[in-house]
LOLO-183995 format. One record per residue (C-alpha): x, y, z; residue number from 1. Coordinates in steps of 0.1 Angstrom, whole numbers, plus 2048, in hexadecimal, padded with zeros to 3 digits. Example, Ala and Ser with C-alpha at 12.3 -4.5 7.8 and 13.67 -1.06 7.14 Angstrom:
! LOLO-183995
<<87B; 7D3; 84E>; 1>
<<889; 7F5; 847>; 2>
! end
This chain:
! LOLO-183995
<<7D7; 873; 121>; 1>
<<7CE; 88F; 10B>; 2>
<<7E4; 89D; 0F1>; 3>
<<7EB; 8BE; 103>; 4>
<<7F7; 8A9; 11F>; 5>
<<80E; 893; 108>; 6>
<<81D; 8B0; 0FA>; 7>
<<825; 8BF; 11C>; 8>
<<833; 8A0; 129>; 9>
<<849; 89E; 108>; 10>
<<853; 8C3; 10C>; 11>
<<85B; 8BF; 132>; 12>
<<86E; 89B; 12B>; 13>
<<883; 8AE; 10E>; 14>
<<88C; 8CC; 123>; 15>
<<896; 8B4; 142>; 16>
<<8AA; 8A0; 12A>; 17>
<<8BC; 8BD; 11A>; 18>
<<8C3; 8CA; 13B>; 19>
<<8D3; 8AC; 14B>; 20>
<<8E7; 8A6; 129>; 21>
<<8F5; 8CB; 12C>; 22>
<<8FB; 8C4; 152>; 23>
<<90E; 8A6; 14D>; 24>
<<924; 8B6; 132>; 25>
<<92E; 8D5; 145>; 26>
<<939; 8BF; 164>; 27>
<<95A; 8C3; 16F>; 28>
<<96A; 8A2; 165>; 29>
<<98E; 8AA; 168>; 30>
<<989; 8C0; 186>; 31>
<<9A6; 8B1; 198>; 32>
<<9BE; 8B7; 17B>; 33>
<<9D1; 8D8; 17E>; 34>
<<9D6; 8EB; 15F>; 35>
<<9F3; 900; 157>; 36>
<<9F2; 924; 169>; 37>
<<9D7; 916; 183>; 38>
<<9E1; 927; 19F>; 39>
<<9C3; 924; 1BA>; 40>
<<9C3; 93D; 1D6>; 41>
<<9BB; 934; 1FD>; 42>
<<99B; 92A; 204>; 43>
<<97F; 93D; 218>; 44>
<<979; 938; 23C>; 45>
<<956; 930; 249>; 46>
<<952; 954; 255>; 47>
<<95D; 962; 233>; 48>
<<948; 949; 21E>; 49>
<<929; 953; 234>; 50>
<<931; 97D; 232>; 51>
<<935; 977; 20A>; 52>
<<919; 962; 205>; 53>
<<8FF; 968; 222>; 54>
<<906; 98B; 231>; 55>
<<911; 99D; 212>; 56>
<<8EF; 996; 1FD>; 57>
<<8D9; 99F; 21C>; 58>
<<8EC; 9C0; 223>; 59>
<<8E9; 9C8; 1FC>; 60>
<<8C3; 9BF; 1FD>; 61>
<<8BC; 9D4; 21D>; 62>
<<8D0; 9F2; 20F>; 63>
<<8BD; 9F0; 1EF>; 64>
<<89B; 9EC; 1FE>; 65>
<<8A4; A0A; 216>; 66>
<<8AE; A20; 1F8>; 67>
<<88C; A18; 1E6>; 68>
<<877; A1E; 204>; 69>
<<88A; A40; 209>; 70>
<<885; A49; 1E7>; 71>
<<861; A3E; 1E8>; 72>
<<858; A53; 206>; 73>
<<845; A73; 1F8>; 74>
<<835; A91; 20A>; 75>
<<815; A8E; 1F7>; 76>
<<7FA; A79; 206>; 77>
<<7EE; A5B; 1ED>; 78>
<<7CA; A5E; 1DF>; 79>
<<7B7; A40; 1D8>; 80>
! end
């Protein structure tokens, strides 16, 4: 194995180990314990969840894409 490949493998291993450590440290260890002042609201229905996380981003993308396409139209012909 060449020196460059060893360095890349060491770098990848270090990043993977660091990321794993960060994820383990940030995991919700006591998620079932309620804190003072914790007042969760009612859950979302399936339709509300799909609308919020699927339909809304798609509609936003289409609106932005449409505005960009309308703004990029010009009366001048393009020359190559």
